[in-house]
C-alpha positions as a printed NumPy array, in Angstrom:
array([[  -7.734,  -84.45 ,  -41.2  ],
       [  -9.947,  -86.588,  -43.408],
       [  -7.379,  -87.52 ,  -45.95 ],
       [  -9.956,  -88.864,  -48.428],
       [ -11.846,  -85.564,  -48.626],
       [  -8.712,  -83.555,  -48.564],
       [  -7.051,  -85.449,  -51.474],
       [ -10.149,  -85.614,  -53.666],
       [ -10.727,  -81.9  ,  -53.278],
       [  -6.96 ,  -80.922,  -53.523],
       [  -6.741,  -78.786,  -56.679],
       [  -4.507,  -80.673,  -59.279],
       [  -3.392,  -80.646,  -62.764],
       [  -3.406,  -83.934,  -64.814],
       [  -0.528,  -84.041,  -67.122],
       [  -0.357,  -87.754,  -68.348],
       [  -3.725,  -88.714,  -69.487],
       [  -4.61 ,  -90.653,  -72.692],
       [  -7.949,  -89.705,  -73.971],
       [  -8.574,  -93.133,  -75.625],
       [  -7.835,  -94.646,  -72.16 ],
       [ -10.812,  -93.016,  -70.595],
       [ -13.259,  -95.043,  -72.511],
       [ -15.157,  -96.87 ,  -69.891],
       [ -16.785, -100.212,  -70.666],
       [ -20.241,  -98.897,  -70.424],
       [ -19.484,  -96.13 ,  -72.907],
       [ -17.519,  -98.69 ,  -75.117],
       [ -20.779, -100.852,  -75.398],
       [ -22.845,  -97.803,  -76.032],
       [ -20.557,  -96.492,  -78.874],
       [ -20.454,  -99.952,  -80.363],
       [ -24.092, -100.202,  -80.573],
       [ -24.519,  -96.607,  -81.885],
       [ -21.943,  -97.133,  -84.703],
       [ -22.894, -100.737,  -85.299],
       [ -19.433, -102.216,  -84.384],
       [ -19.171, -105.759,  -83.348],
       [ -17.021, -106.384,  -80.392],
       [ -15.88 , -109.841,  -78.791],
       [ -17.62 , -108.711,  -75.593],
       [ -21.324, -109.127,  -74.58 ],
       [ -21.229, -106.721,  -71.533],
       [ -19.367, -104.266,  -69.705],
       [ -18.611, -106.836,  -67.106],
       [ -16.916, -109.069,  -69.686],
       [ -14.81 , -105.975,  -70.808],
       [ -13.673, -105.439,  -67.264],
       [ -12.676, -109.075,  -66.778],
       [ -10.392, -108.77 ,  -69.897],
       [  -8.521, -105.903,  -68.132],
       [  -6.04 , -108.371,  -66.737],
       [  -2.742, -107.248,  -68.295],
       [   0.793, -109.036,  -68.091],
       [   2.732, -106.208,  -69.629],
       [   2.386, -102.996,  -71.819],
       [   1.814, -104.881,  -75.18 ],
       [  -1.006, -106.988,  -73.582],
       [  -2.732, -103.614,  -72.558],
       [  -2.238, -102.028,  -75.989],
       [  -3.828, -105.062,  -77.756],
       [  -7.203, -104.448,  -76.138],
       [  -6.744, -100.688,  -76.074],
       [  -6.463, -100.55 ,  -79.822],
       [  -9.398, -102.806,  -80.082],
       [ -11.629, -100.795,  -77.829],
       [ -10.744,  -97.627,  -79.829],
       [ -12.35 ,  -99.217,  -82.846],
       [ -15.734,  -97.839,  -81.704],
       [ -14.604,  -94.271,  -82.003],
       [ -15.651,  -93.152,  -85.404],
       [ -17.288,  -89.739,  -85.486],
       [ -16.791,  -86.228,  -84.212],
       [ -19.656,  -86.755,  -81.847],
       [ -17.956,  -89.928,  -80.402],
       [ -14.769,  -87.848,  -79.74 ],
       [ -16.799,  -84.973,  -78.2  ],
       [ -18.691,  -87.471,  -75.933],
       [ -15.453,  -89.2  ,  -74.871],
       [ -13.727,  -86.108,  -73.936],
       [ -16.748,  -84.616,  -72.187],
       [ -17.145,  -87.616,  -69.951],
       [ -13.473,  -87.463,  -68.953],
       [ -13.929,  -83.794,  -68.039],
       [ -16.901,  -84.396,  -66.033],
       [ -15.183,  -87.3  ,  -63.899],
       [ -12.017,  -84.962,  -63.637],
       [ -14.095,  -82.139,  -62.184],
       [ -14.918,  -84.227,  -59.248],
       [ -11.39 ,  -85.21 ,  -58.773],
       [ -10.179,  -81.722,  -58.205],
       [  -8.652,  -81.362,  -61.737],
       [  -8.313,  -77.644,  -62.574],
       [  -6.149,  -78.034,  -65.531],
       [  -5.716,  -81.03 ,  -67.967],
       [  -3.115,  -81.75 ,  -70.498],
       [  -4.676,  -84.489,  -72.728],
       [  -2.777,  -86.648,  -75.102],
       [  -4.588,  -88.202,  -78.071],
       [  -3.383,  -90.706,  -80.557],
       [  -4.726,  -89.749,  -84.013],
       [  -2.997,  -92.494,  -85.879],
       [  -5.049,  -94.976,  -84.027],
       [  -8.019,  -93.52 ,  -85.72 ],
       [  -6.838,  -92.22 ,  -89.031],
       [  -5.38 ,  -95.884,  -89.872],
       [  -9.216,  -97.067,  -89.539],
       [ -10.422,  -94.241,  -92.043],
       [ -11.513,  -91.774,  -89.349],
       [ -10.848,  -88.169,  -90.491],
       [  -8.179,  -86.338,  -88.366],
       [ -10.57 ,  -83.309,  -88.504],
       [ -13.329,  -85.32 ,  -86.873],
       [ -10.939,  -86.446,  -84.172],
       [  -9.744,  -83.068,  -83.272],
       [ -12.842,  -81.074,  -83.745],
       [ -14.743,  -83.394,  -81.475],
       [ -12.211,  -83.143,  -78.81 ],
       [ -11.756,  -79.415,  -79.18 ],
       [ -15.463,  -78.865,  -78.895],
       [ -15.581,  -80.702,  -75.474],
       [ -12.481,  -78.946,  -74.227],
       [ -14.076,  -75.477,  -74.887],
       [ -17.268,  -76.724,  -73.252],
       [ -15.316,  -78.059,  -70.301],
       [ -13.557,  -74.772,  -69.605],
       [ -16.903,  -72.809,  -69.86 ],
       [ -18.98 ,  -75.249,  -67.854],
       [ -16.66 ,  -76.812,  -65.371],
       [ -13.772,  -74.346,  -65.117],
       [ -11.106,  -76.779,  -66.328],
       [  -8.521,  -75.334,  -68.554],
       [  -6.682,  -77.696,  -70.98 ],
       [  -3.981,  -78.232,  -73.353],
       [  -3.841,  -80.814,  -76.09 ],
       [  -0.86 ,  -83.099,  -76.817],
       [  -0.474,  -84.93 ,  -80.188],
       [   1.09 ,  -88.255,  -79.575],
       [   2.763,  -90.338,  -82.156],
       [   2.756,  -94.211,  -82.04 ],
       [   6.157,  -95.304,  -81.78 ],
       [   5.606,  -98.713,  -83.192],
       [   4.839,  -97.071,  -86.51 ],
       [   7.293,  -95.42 ,  -88.709],
       [   8.755,  -91.976,  -88.36 ],
       [   7.402,  -91.07 ,  -91.967],
       [   3.933,  -91.981,  -90.721],
       [   4.48 ,  -89.786,  -87.759],
       [   5.533,  -86.995,  -90.117],
       [   2.42 ,  -87.528,  -92.219],
       [   0.119,  -87.107,  -89.112],
       [   2.034,  -84.   ,  -87.985],
       [   1.375,  -82.365,  -91.49 ],
       [  -2.438,  -83.254,  -91.149],
       [  -2.384,  -81.474,  -87.712],
       [  -0.826,  -78.238,  -89.02 ],
       [  -4.312,  -76.659,  -89.975],
       [  -5.053,  -76.915,  -86.257],
       [  -1.83 ,  -75.795,  -84.936],
       [  -3.329,  -73.283,  -82.484],
       [  -5.253,  -76.054,  -80.788],
       [  -2.292,  -78.179,  -80.087],
       [   0.459,  -77.306,  -77.441],
       [   2.689,  -80.15 ,  -77.627],
       [   3.788,  -83.387,  -79.292],
       [   4.331,  -86.648,  -77.501],
       [   5.534,  -90.249,  -78.051],
       [   3.75 ,  -93.401,  -76.778],
       [   2.776,  -97.032,  -77.613],
       [   5.382,  -99.898,  -77.428],
       [   8.565,  -98.596,  -75.931],
       [  11.017, -101.576,  -76.242],
       [  12.738, -101.662,  -79.625],
       [  11.525,  -98.235,  -80.68 ],
       [  14.052,  -95.815,  -79.297],
       [  13.75 ,  -91.942,  -79.276],
       [  16.153,  -91.359,  -82.055],
       [  13.712,  -93.055,  -84.426],
       [  11.72 ,  -89.889,  -84.12 ],
       [  14.467,  -87.244,  -83.862],
       [  13.466,  -85.497,  -87.21 ],
       [   9.873,  -85.527,  -86.527],
       [  10.225,  -83.94 ,  -83.084],
       [  12.625,  -81.379,  -84.593],
       [   9.928,  -80.487,  -86.995],
       [   7.298,  -80.131,  -84.341],
       [   9.553,  -77.954,  -82.344],
       [  10.063,  -75.838,  -85.528],
       [   6.324,  -75.211,  -85.571],
       [   6.495,  -73.938,  -81.988],
       [   5.06 ,  -77.   ,  -80.321],
       [   6.454,  -78.266,  -76.838],
       [   7.635,  -81.813,  -76.566],
       [   7.089,  -84.615,  -74.063],
       [   7.915,  -88.424,  -74.305],
       [   7.184,  -91.63 ,  -72.924],
       [  10.494,  -93.219,  -71.654],
       [  11.744,  -95.424,  -68.843],
       [   8.431,  -97.253,  -68.37 ],
       [   9.697, -100.615,  -69.945],
       [  12.494,  -99.056,  -71.788],
       [  15.898,  -98.494,  -70.25 ],
       [  17.029,  -95.284,  -68.705],
       [  19.133,  -94.62 ,  -71.901],
       [  15.753,  -93.86 ,  -73.453],
       [  15.166,  -91.19 ,  -70.934],
       [  18.577,  -89.494,  -71.799],
       [  17.764,  -89.678,  -75.546],
       [  14.318,  -88.378,  -75.157],
       [  15.849,  -85.249,  -73.315],
       [  18.798,  -84.755,  -75.669],
       [  17.529,  -85.844,  -79.098],
       [  13.829,  -85.143,  -78.882],
       [  13.952,  -82.068,  -76.686],
       [  11.441,  -83.408,  -74.306],
       [  10.497,  -81.135,  -71.418],
       [   8.766,  -83.716,  -69.387],
       [   9.188,  -87.601,  -69.26 ],
       [   6.038,  -89.561,  -69.031],
       [   6.554,  -92.408,  -66.551],
       [  10.397,  -92.552,  -66.144],
       [  10.214,  -95.139,  -63.46 ],
       [  13.424,  -96.772,  -64.454],
       [  15.416,  -93.529,  -64.115],
       [  16.689,  -94.461,  -60.621],
       [  18.598,  -97.349,  -62.221],
       [  20.98 ,  -94.429,  -63.316],
       [  22.314,  -92.135,  -60.592],
       [  23.596,  -89.668,  -63.151],
       [  20.189,  -89.459,  -64.767],
       [  18.388,  -88.881,  -61.33 ],
       [  20.901,  -86.016,  -60.713],
       [  20.096,  -84.663,  -64.217],
       [  16.451,  -84.789,  -63.69 ],
       [  16.585,  -83.11 ,  -60.408],
       [  19.3  ,  -80.463,  -61.377],
       [  17.321,  -79.526,  -64.493],
       [  13.848,  -79.701,  -62.903],
       [  12.633,  -82.061,  -65.578],
       [   9.232,  -83.467,  -64.305],
       [   8.33 ,  -87.191,  -64.36 ],
       [   4.524,  -87.637,  -65.063],
       [   4.078,  -90.734,  -63.011],
       [   1.177,  -93.054,  -63.001],
       [   1.169,  -95.277,  -60.023],
       [  -1.821,  -97.489,  -60.549],
       [  -0.944,  -98.   ,  -64.154],
       [   2.54 ,  -99.182,  -63.115],
       [   1.232, -101.832,  -60.849],
       [  -1.469, -102.863,  -63.292],
       [   1.211, -103.622,  -65.924],
       [   3.465, -105.329,  -63.573],
       [   6.349, -102.783,  -63.215],
       [   5.756, -103.103,  -59.55 ],
       [   4.233, -105.895,  -57.515],
       [   2.533, -103.751,  -55.347],
       [   2.   ,  -99.967,  -54.94 ],
       [   4.024,  -99.949,  -51.719],
       [   7.077, -100.962,  -53.951],
       [   6.796,  -97.917,  -56.047],
       [   9.982,  -95.722,  -56.48 ],
       [   8.098,  -92.291,  -56.767],
       [   8.818,  -91.365,  -53.175],
       [  12.439,  -92.108,  -53.439],
       [  12.689,  -89.985,  -56.624],
       [  10.836,  -87.154,  -55.02 ],
       [  13.125,  -87.225,  -52.104],
       [  16.18 ,  -87.139,  -54.451],
       [  14.685,  -83.761,  -55.779],
       [  13.034,  -85.062,  -58.86 ],
       [   9.746,  -83.214,  -59.659],
       [   7.237,  -85.968,  -59.491],
       [   3.505,  -85.522,  -60.573],
       [   0.732,  -88.069,  -60.121],
       [  -1.552,  -88.935,  -63.114],
       [  -3.99 ,  -91.694,  -64.15 ],
       [  -2.495,  -92.596,  -67.711],
       [  -5.557,  -94.761,  -69.009],
       [  -7.97 ,  -94.755,  -66.025],
       [ -10.789,  -96.805,  -67.592],
       [  -8.218,  -99.725,  -67.998],
       [  -6.114,  -99.197,  -64.937],
       [  -8.845,  -98.746,  -62.305],
       [  -8.549,  -95.336,  -61.211],
       [  -8.543,  -91.647,  -61.947],
       [  -6.033,  -89.083,  -60.792],
       [  -7.862,  -88.63 ,  -57.385],
       [  -7.802,  -92.46 ,  -57.043],
       [  -3.992,  -92.278,  -57.692],
       [  -3.508,  -89.768,  -55.081],
       [  -5.442,  -91.79 ,  -52.582],
       [  -3.81 ,  -95.123,  -53.262],
       [  -0.307,  -93.571,  -53.358],
       [  -0.934,  -91.848,  -50.066],
       [  -2.051,  -94.904,  -48.332],
       [   0.573,  -97.385,  -49.879],
       [   3.627,  -95.115,  -49.252],
       [   2.455,  -93.49 ,  -45.807],
       [   2.851,  -89.971,  -47.104],
       [   1.502,  -87.117,  -45.282],
       [  -0.478,  -84.053,  -46.356],
       [   2.417,  -81.946,  -47.067],
       [   4.035,  -84.568,  -49.422],
       [   0.653,  -84.924,  -51.262],
       [   0.439,  -81.147,  -51.439],
       [   3.93 ,  -81.144,  -53.097],
       [   2.657,  -83.421,  -55.808],
       [  -0.265,  -81.047,  -56.311],
       [   1.938,  -78.069,  -56.657],
       [   4.361,  -79.812,  -58.982],
       [   1.602,  -80.608,  -61.303],
       [   0.851,  -76.931,  -62.034],
       [   4.69 ,  -76.158,  -61.831],
       [   5.289,  -78.765,  -64.574],
       [   2.405,  -77.704,  -66.678],
       [   2.388,  -75.869,  -69.933],
       [   0.417,  -73.047,  -68.364],
       [   1.41 ,  -69.471,  -68.839],
       [   2.896,  -67.913,  -65.63 ],
       [  -0.026,  -65.804,  -64.623],
       [  -2.536,  -68.753,  -64.886],
       [  -0.177,  -71.096,  -63.211],
       [   0.643,  -68.72 ,  -60.213],
       [  -3.175,  -68.202,  -59.938],
       [  -3.67 ,  -72.096,  -59.332],
       [  -0.805,  -72.317,  -57.251],
       [  -2.393,  -69.753,  -54.91 ],
       [  -5.594,  -71.771,  -55.193],
       [  -3.845,  -74.788,  -53.78 ],
       [  -2.28 ,  -72.708,  -51.006],
       [  -5.724,  -71.428,  -50.15 ],
       [  -7.423,  -74.841,  -50.183],
       [  -4.855,  -76.328,  -47.8  ],
       [  -4.811,  -73.244,  -45.416],
       [  -8.611,  -73.471,  -45.54 ],
       [  -8.873,  -77.226,  -44.956],
       [  -6.506,  -76.963,  -41.827],
       [  -8.441,  -73.87 ,  -40.317]])
């Protein structure tokens, strides 16, 4: 079996993807010129050289700086469309995309322009590329709960375009309970919930994300295996972890990919999915994460297929659509072997 061809074509859902994290250096330069935004970089090559991070915060510093070029509805359309085009060659059949409106509204960008641009590209992506999608509104946890509530209220006119809320940005010193009321308000509106937890923060943040925020999925969760009771909870309740292997290595959570604990967690019964997080910054899209993980951990086709199936099982798709995509996975695997 040609594992490279198999994994790139394997149907998959991407559940942990930050739209702003798909801003490739070349596109960053293009948007800066289009919008007359000055950058401290002269070329795409210089930008890539700056993508050497020591921890989550060092990444976030340049992440927010890069986002400064996103100003108009067209910018957000173009960013989303470019991601979908890249995802289409990675075997992505469904994407649940997180966006950070506070990153933009704080700069005077209108919420309406952000979401309308994204939505336009998502509609186009389903029509032209066959990629279905869901949108996750993420709150920046380093900001206040009151600011999160304000952005939630701005999102209400577009309620039907948003499936879930999430929580990202600096994890340490910003515990889940800070946003308990915000998530309660979001769930009251009928939105689902996910949350970053257990990336740099302790396992306790995973417990609190589940119990206080009502999170149905945990983004990252790599530190969960420090707590045996938590692993048992995740496995027993079938709570998915949307893991991002290349991101975790790039930010220093693991020295090398072969040290990653995702295989151990999967073997303990946890629903593990593979995703790209911020692919423009971390050196790989979801297919690259599949390929690197398979190679580093010595996983066979069956194990990799399980990650693909998990991605659809962990998605917010309705049952008929989810089941159709699972059948597509099975047909692909059977056809590849024949």
